[in-house]
BARO-311381 format. One record per residue (C-alpha): residue in three letters; chain; x, y, z. Coordinates in nm, 3 decimals, decimal comma, always signed. Each point is the difference from the previous one (the first is absolute). Layout:
<aa: Ala; ch: A; c1: X; c2: Y; c3: Z> .
...
END
This chain:
<aa: Unk; ch: A; c1: +0,000; c2: +0,000; c3: +0,000> .
<aa: Unk; ch: A; c1: +0,145; c2: +0,335; c3: -0,099> .
<aa: Unk; ch: A; c1: -0,152; c2: +0,213; c3: +0,277> .
<aa: Unk; ch: A; c1: -0,129; c2: -0,075; c3: +0,346> .
<aa: Unk; ch: A; c1: -0,369; c2: -0,064; c3: +0,043> .
<aa: Unk; ch: A; c1: -0,192; c2: +0,251; c3: +0,211> .
<aa: Unk; ch: A; c1: -0,092; c2: -0,276; c3: +0,245> .
<aa: Unk; ch: A; c1: +0,294; c2: -0,229; c3: +0,084> .
<aa: Unk; ch: A; c1: -0,060; c2: -0,367; c3: -0,096> .
<aa: Unk; ch: A; c1: -0,066; c2: -0,249; c3: +0,277> .
<aa: Unk; ch: A; c1: +0,038; c2: -0,377; c3: +0,012> .
<aa: Unk; ch: A; c1: -0,269; c2: -0,225; c3: -0,149> .
<aa: Unk; ch: A; c1: -0,095; c2: -0,238; c3: +0,281> .
<aa: Unk; ch: A; c1: -0,247; c2: -0,275; c3: +0,080> .
<aa: Unk; ch: A; c1: -0,154; c2: -0,255; c3: -0,233> .
<aa: Unk; ch: A; c1: -0,119; c2: +0,263; c3: -0,247> .
<aa: Unk; ch: A; c1: +0,341; c2: +0,169; c3: -0,004> .
<aa: Unk; ch: A; c1: +0,173; c2: -0,332; c3: -0,066> .
<aa: Unk; ch: A; c1: -0,237; c2: -0,081; c3: -0,288> .
<aa: Unk; ch: A; c1: +0,054; c2: +0,347; c3: -0,151> .
<aa: Unk; ch: A; c1: +0,379; c2: -0,030; c3: +0,024> .
<aa: Unk; ch: A; c1: +0,000; c2: -0,345; c3: -0,164> .
<aa: Unk; ch: A; c1: -0,227; c2: +0,123; c3: -0,282> .
<aa: Unk; ch: A; c1: +0,213; c2: +0,312; c3: -0,053> .
<aa: Unk; ch: A; c1: +0,323; c2: -0,200; c3: -0,020> .
<aa: Unk; ch: A; c1: -0,158; c2: -0,232; c3: -0,255> .
<aa: Unk; ch: A; c1: -0,126; c2: +0,292; c3: -0,208> .
<aa: Unk; ch: A; c1: +0,290; c2: +0,248; c3: +0,011> .
<aa: Unk; ch: A; c1: +0,278; c2: -0,182; c3: +0,182> .
<aa: Unk; ch: A; c1: -0,016; c2: +0,209; c3: +0,317> .
<aa: Unk; ch: A; c1: -0,237; c2: +0,179; c3: +0,234> .
<aa: Unk; ch: A; c1: -0,064; c2: +0,355; c3: -0,129> .
<aa: Unk; ch: A; c1: +0,060; c2: +0,283; c3: +0,245> .
<aa: Unk; ch: A; c1: -0,347; c2: +0,131; c3: -0,089> .
<aa: Unk; ch: A; c1: -0,157; c2: -0,302; c3: +0,169> .
<aa: Unk; ch: A; c1: +0,173; c2: +0,100; c3: +0,321> .
<aa: Unk; ch: A; c1: -0,180; c2: +0,335; c3: -0,011> .
<aa: Unk; ch: A; c1: -0,343; c2: -0,159; c3: -0,037> .
<aa: Unk; ch: A; c1: +0,092; c2: -0,256; c3: +0,268> .
<aa: Unk; ch: A; c1: -0,078; c2: +0,268; c3: +0,259> .
<aa: Unk; ch: A; c1: -0,368; c2: -0,067; c3: -0,082> .
<aa: Unk; ch: A; c1: -0,036; c2: -0,374; c3: -0,076> .
<aa: Unk; ch: A; c1: -0,379; c2: +0,013; c3: -0,041> .
<aa: Unk; ch: A; c1: +0,024; c2: +0,272; c3: -0,264> .
<aa: Unk; ch: A; c1: +0,287; c2: -0,179; c3: -0,170> .
<aa: Unk; ch: A; c1: -0,201; c2: -0,323; c3: -0,010> .
<aa: Unk; ch: A; c1: -0,306; c2: +0,179; c3: -0,140> .
<aa: Unk; ch: A; c1: +0,197; c2: +0,186; c3: -0,265> .
<aa: Unk; ch: A; c1: +0,186; c2: -0,311; c3: -0,115> .
<aa: Unk; ch: A; c1: -0,322; c2: -0,200; c3: -0,005> .
<aa: Unk; ch: A; c1: -0,195; c2: +0,238; c3: -0,220> .
<aa: Unk; ch: A; c1: +0,308; c2: +0,054; c3: -0,217> .
<aa: Unk; ch: A; c1: +0,032; c2: -0,375; c3: -0,067> .
<aa: Unk; ch: A; c1: -0,370; c2: -0,029; c3: -0,079> .
<aa: Unk; ch: A; c1: +0,000; c2: +0,294; c3: -0,241> .
<aa: Unk; ch: A; c1: +0,319; c2: -0,121; c3: -0,168> .
<aa: Unk; ch: A; c1: -0,149; c2: -0,349; c3: -0,048> .
<aa: Unk; ch: A; c1: -0,292; c2: +0,134; c3: -0,207> .
<aa: Unk; ch: A; c1: +0,036; c2: -0,098; c3: -0,364> .
<aa: Unk; ch: A; c1: -0,257; c2: +0,179; c3: -0,215> .
<aa: Unk; ch: A; c1: +0,264; c2: +0,254; c3: -0,105> .
<aa: Unk; ch: A; c1: +0,303; c2: -0,081; c3: -0,215> .
<aa: Unk; ch: A; c1: +0,309; c2: -0,032; c3: +0,221> .
<aa: Unk; ch: A; c1: +0,210; c2: +0,240; c3: -0,206> .
<aa: Unk; ch: A; c1: -0,273; c2: +0,266; c3: +0,006> .
<aa: Unk; ch: A; c1: -0,030; c2: -0,041; c3: +0,376> .
<aa: Unk; ch: A; c1: +0,378; c2: +0,037; c3: +0,038> .
<aa: Unk; ch: A; c1: +0,010; c2: +0,319; c3: -0,209> .
<aa: Unk; ch: A; c1: -0,297; c2: +0,144; c3: +0,191> .
<aa: Unk; ch: A; c1: +0,147; c2: -0,048; c3: +0,347> .
<aa: Unk; ch: A; c1: +0,344; c2: +0,119; c3: -0,111> .
<aa: Unk; ch: A; c1: -0,149; c2: +0,311; c3: -0,163> .
<aa: Unk; ch: A; c1: -0,183; c2: +0,068; c3: +0,326> .
<aa: Unk; ch: A; c1: +0,320; c2: -0,039; c3: +0,204> .
<aa: Unk; ch: A; c1: +0,192; c2: +0,221; c3: -0,242> .
<aa: Unk; ch: A; c1: -0,264; c2: +0,273; c3: +0,014> .
<aa: Unk; ch: A; c1: -0,010; c2: -0,002; c3: +0,381> .
<aa: Unk; ch: A; c1: +0,378; c2: -0,036; c3: +0,030> .
<aa: Unk; ch: A; c1: +0,032; c2: -0,331; c3: +0,187> .
<aa: Unk; ch: A; c1: +0,347; c2: -0,130; c3: -0,090> .
<aa: Unk; ch: A; c1: -0,054; c2: -0,316; c3: +0,208> .
<aa: Unk; ch: A; c1: -0,315; c2: -0,090; c3: -0,196> .
<aa: Unk; ch: A; c1: +0,164; c2: +0,072; c3: -0,337> .
<aa: Unk; ch: A; c1: +0,309; c2: -0,203; c3: +0,082> .
<aa: Unk; ch: A; c1: -0,194; c2: -0,295; c3: +0,144> .
<aa: Unk; ch: A; c1: -0,253; c2: -0,017; c3: -0,286> .
<aa: Unk; ch: A; c1: +0,276; c2: +0,022; c3: -0,262> .
<aa: Unk; ch: A; c1: +0,176; c2: -0,288; c3: +0,180> .
<aa: Unk; ch: A; c1: -0,332; c2: -0,187; c3: +0,011> .
<aa: Unk; ch: A; c1: -0,060; c2: +0,049; c3: -0,372> .
<aa: Unk; ch: A; c1: +0,342; c2: -0,154; c3: -0,065> .
<aa: Unk; ch: A; c1: -0,062; c2: -0,298; c3: +0,230> .
<aa: Unk; ch: A; c1: -0,348; c2: -0,067; c3: -0,138> .
<aa: Unk; ch: A; c1: +0,111; c2: +0,001; c3: -0,364> .
<aa: Unk; ch: A; c1: -0,182; c2: +0,318; c3: -0,095> .
<aa: Unk; ch: A; c1: +0,124; c2: +0,253; c3: -0,255> .
<aa: Unk; ch: A; c1: +0,278; c2: +0,158; c3: +0,205> .
<aa: Unk; ch: A; c1: +0,123; c2: +0,212; c3: -0,293> .
<aa: Unk; ch: A; c1: -0,335; c2: +0,178; c3: -0,005> .
<aa: Unk; ch: A; c1: -0,020; c2: +0,005; c3: +0,382> .
<aa: Unk; ch: A; c1: +0,332; c2: +0,187; c3: +0,005> .
<aa: Unk; ch: A; c1: -0,159; c2: +0,277; c3: -0,210> .
<aa: Unk; ch: A; c1: -0,313; c2: +0,048; c3: +0,213> .
<aa: Unk; ch: A; c1: +0,132; c2: +0,310; c3: +0,183> .
<aa: Unk; ch: A; c1: +0,033; c2: +0,172; c3: -0,340> .
<aa: Unk; ch: A; c1: -0,296; c2: -0,165; c3: -0,170> .
<aa: Unk; ch: A; c1: -0,129; c2: +0,324; c3: -0,154> .
<aa: Unk; ch: A; c1: +0,326; c2: +0,047; c3: -0,192> .
<aa: Unk; ch: A; c1: +0,075; c2: -0,369; c3: -0,065> .
<aa: Unk; ch: A; c1: -0,098; c2: -0,154; c3: -0,335> .
<aa: Unk; ch: A; c1: -0,018; c2: -0,364; c3: +0,118> .
<aa: Unk; ch: A; c1: -0,356; c2: +0,002; c3: +0,137> .
<aa: Unk; ch: A; c1: -0,324; c2: -0,083; c3: -0,183> .
<aa: Unk; ch: A; c1: -0,301; c2: +0,237; c3: +0,011> .
<aa: Unk; ch: A; c1: -0,171; c2: -0,226; c3: +0,257> .
<aa: Unk; ch: A; c1: +0,311; c2: -0,008; c3: +0,222> .
<aa: Unk; ch: A; c1: +0,020; c2: +0,379; c3: -0,018> .
<aa: Unk; ch: A; c1: -0,369; c2: +0,031; c3: +0,093> .
<aa: Unk; ch: A; c1: +0,057; c2: -0,229; c3: +0,300> .
<aa: Unk; ch: A; c1: +0,289; c2: +0,215; c3: +0,125> .
<aa: Unk; ch: A; c1: -0,192; c2: +0,321; c3: -0,064> .
<aa: Unk; ch: A; c1: -0,285; c2: -0,146; c3: +0,207> .
<aa: Unk; ch: A; c1: +0,248; c2: -0,085; c3: +0,279> .
<aa: Unk; ch: A; c1: +0,131; c2: +0,358; c3: +0,009> .
<aa: Unk; ch: A; c1: -0,348; c2: +0,151; c3: -0,022> .
<aa: Unk; ch: A; c1: -0,117; c2: -0,214; c3: +0,293> .
<aa: Unk; ch: A; c1: +0,306; c2: +0,104; c3: +0,202> .
<aa: Unk; ch: A; c1: -0,061; c2: +0,373; c3: -0,031> .
<aa: Unk; ch: A; c1: -0,173; c2: +0,198; c3: +0,277> .
<aa: Unk; ch: A; c1: -0,285; c2: +0,018; c3: -0,075> .
<aa: Unk; ch: A; c1: -0,010; c2: -0,295; c3: -0,243> .
<aa: Unk; ch: A; c1: -0,017; c2: +0,114; c3: -0,362> .
<aa: Unk; ch: A; c1: -0,140; c2: -0,305; c3: -0,182> .
<aa: Unk; ch: A; c1: -0,217; c2: +0,110; c3: -0,292> .
<aa: Unk; ch: A; c1: -0,312; c2: -0,167; c3: -0,139> .
<aa: Unk; ch: A; c1: +0,179; c2: -0,035; c3: -0,333> .
<aa: Unk; ch: A; c1: +0,303; c2: -0,181; c3: +0,142> .
<aa: Unk; ch: A; c1: -0,216; c2: -0,229; c3: +0,213> .
<aa: Unk; ch: A; c1: -0,223; c2: -0,082; c3: -0,299> .
<aa: Unk; ch: A; c1: +0,301; c2: -0,080; c3: -0,219> .
<aa: Unk; ch: A; c1: +0,140; c2: -0,238; c3: +0,261> .
<aa: Unk; ch: A; c1: -0,339; c2: -0,159; c3: +0,055> .
<aa: Unk; ch: A; c1: -0,021; c2: -0,076; c3: -0,372> .
<aa: Unk; ch: A; c1: +0,352; c2: -0,146; c3: -0,006> .
<aa: Unk; ch: A; c1: +0,006; c2: -0,187; c3: +0,331> .
<aa: Unk; ch: A; c1: -0,358; c2: -0,073; c3: +0,100> .
<aa: Unk; ch: A; c1: -0,158; c2: +0,085; c3: +0,336> .
<aa: Unk; ch: A; c1: +0,172; c2: -0,261; c3: +0,220> .
<aa: Unk; ch: A; c1: +0,351; c2: +0,085; c3: -0,118> .
<aa: Unk; ch: A; c1: -0,063; c2: +0,374; c3: +0,030> .
<aa: Unk; ch: A; c1: -0,123; c2: -0,042; c3: +0,357> .
<aa: Unk; ch: A; c1: +0,308; c2: -0,212; c3: +0,078> .
<aa: Unk; ch: A; c1: +0,226; c2: +0,263; c3: -0,158> .
<aa: Unk; ch: A; c1: -0,163; c2: +0,266; c3: +0,216> .
<aa: Unk; ch: A; c1: +0,045; c2: -0,208; c3: +0,317> .
<aa: Unk; ch: A; c1: +0,367; c2: -0,070; c3: -0,072> .
<aa: Unk; ch: A; c1: +0,070; c2: +0,368; c3: -0,061> .
<aa: Unk; ch: A; c1: -0,188; c2: +0,093; c3: +0,319> .
<aa: Unk; ch: A; c1: +0,199; c2: -0,249; c3: +0,208> .
<aa: Unk; ch: A; c1: +0,328; c2: +0,127; c3: -0,149> .
<aa: Unk; ch: A; c1: -0,106; c2: +0,353; c3: +0,095> .
<aa: Unk; ch: A; c1: -0,040; c2: -0,112; c3: +0,360> .
<aa: Unk; ch: A; c1: +0,332; c2: -0,187; c3: +0,003> .
<aa: Unk; ch: A; c1: +0,197; c2: +0,273; c3: -0,180> .
<aa: Unk; ch: A; c1: -0,131; c2: +0,282; c3: +0,215> .
<aa: Unk; ch: A; c1: +0,070; c2: -0,197; c3: +0,319> .
<aa: Unk; ch: A; c1: +0,356; c2: -0,071; c3: -0,111> .
<aa: Unk; ch: A; c1: +0,070; c2: +0,360; c3: -0,099> .
<aa: Unk; ch: A; c1: -0,144; c2: +0,132; c3: +0,326> .
<aa: Unk; ch: A; c1: +0,201; c2: -0,251; c3: +0,208> .
<aa: Unk; ch: A; c1: +0,324; c2: +0,070; c3: -0,189> .
<aa: Unk; ch: A; c1: +0,022; c2: -0,350; c3: -0,148> .
<aa: Unk; ch: A; c1: +0,222; c2: +0,006; c3: -0,310> .
<aa: Unk; ch: A; c1: +0,134; c2: -0,242; c3: -0,259> .
<aa: Unk; ch: A; c1: +0,200; c2: -0,291; c3: +0,140> .
<aa: Unk; ch: A; c1: +0,174; c2: -0,092; c3: -0,324> .
<aa: Unk; ch: A; c1: -0,190; c2: -0,312; c3: -0,107> .
<aa: Unk; ch: A; c1: +0,051; c2: +0,075; c3: -0,370> .
<aa: Unk; ch: A; c1: +0,368; c2: +0,073; c3: +0,060> .
<aa: Unk; ch: A; c1: +0,043; c2: -0,333; c3: +0,179> .
<aa: Unk; ch: A; c1: -0,104; c2: -0,194; c3: -0,312> .
<aa: Unk; ch: A; c1: +0,198; c2: +0,235; c3: -0,229> .
<aa: Unk; ch: A; c1: -0,299; c2: +0,148; c3: -0,181> .
<aa: Unk; ch: A; c1: +0,070; c2: +0,314; c3: -0,203> .
<aa: Unk; ch: A; c1: -0,112; c2: +0,311; c3: +0,190> .
<aa: Unk; ch: A; c1: -0,350; c2: +0,138; c3: -0,040> .
<aa: Unk; ch: A; c1: -0,044; c2: +0,293; c3: -0,235> .
<aa: Unk; ch: A; c1: -0,005; c2: +0,335; c3: +0,176> .
<aa: Unk; ch: A; c1: -0,251; c2: +0,276; c3: -0,061> .
<aa: Unk; ch: A; c1: +0,131; c2: +0,355; c3: -0,002> .
<aa: Unk; ch: A; c1: -0,200; c2: +0,246; c3: +0,207> .
<aa: Unk; ch: A; c1: -0,089; c2: +0,355; c3: -0,092> .
<aa: Unk; ch: A; c1: -0,147; c2: +0,284; c3: +0,198> .
<aa: Unk; ch: A; c1: -0,336; c2: -0,069; c3: -0,164> .
<aa: Unk; ch: A; c1: +0,004; c2: -0,375; c3: +0,065> .
<aa: Unk; ch: A; c1: -0,220; c2: -0,067; c3: +0,301> .
<aa: Unk; ch: A; c1: +0,102; c2: -0,364; c3: +0,038> .
<aa: Unk; ch: A; c1: +0,319; c2: -0,106; c3: +0,181> .
<aa: Unk; ch: A; c1: +0,310; c2: -0,125; c3: -0,181> .
<aa: Unk; ch: A; c1: -0,001; c2: -0,373; c3: -0,059> .
<aa: Unk; ch: A; c1: +0,306; c2: -0,164; c3: +0,147> .
<aa: Unk; ch: A; c1: +0,201; c2: -0,299; c3: -0,110> .
<aa: Unk; ch: A; c1: +0,080; c2: -0,316; c3: +0,188> .
<aa: Unk; ch: A; c1: +0,303; c2: +0,152; c3: +0,169> .
<aa: Unk; ch: A; c1: -0,189; c2: +0,293; c3: +0,152> .
END
């Protein structure tokens, strides 16, 4: 982790803590420091992980579209941990990591299809305050995806908003998952004085 979290991590203990540590080591090879922050409130940690697993297991939406949506959300909010972890996940799950690497600069990148661009535009529009989803964009996605997949897309973006905003507020930053498996760095988005969204950060941030 590149900077200290705003709440110092504590030890994961008890049966639940042991299960979480085993699962984390299987998934990423070690126990992330971020888990030590949430370990101060085991009930909240259990609830968040539970709903996260359930939402992630839904399968009405194409996996690549889901990956681009949650990464676009994380990039817009500025959660380097979420970007890094989801890029690492895309690599491990055999998704299109070349496209995933370009998500932070999707508006300028030429690799995305019109549907993929609509999905990421929807993710950013949902993440604004107040949300800025238009009838036109929603109707276009409904035609392309169908109602179940659009609802799932919306839920996955909403959950990433919760996770990203929690991490940013708690000072939880990237822990270098993508670096550890030697993935090329994420594309970086330049910021301007008129750009309201935060700079997207790469895996080493």
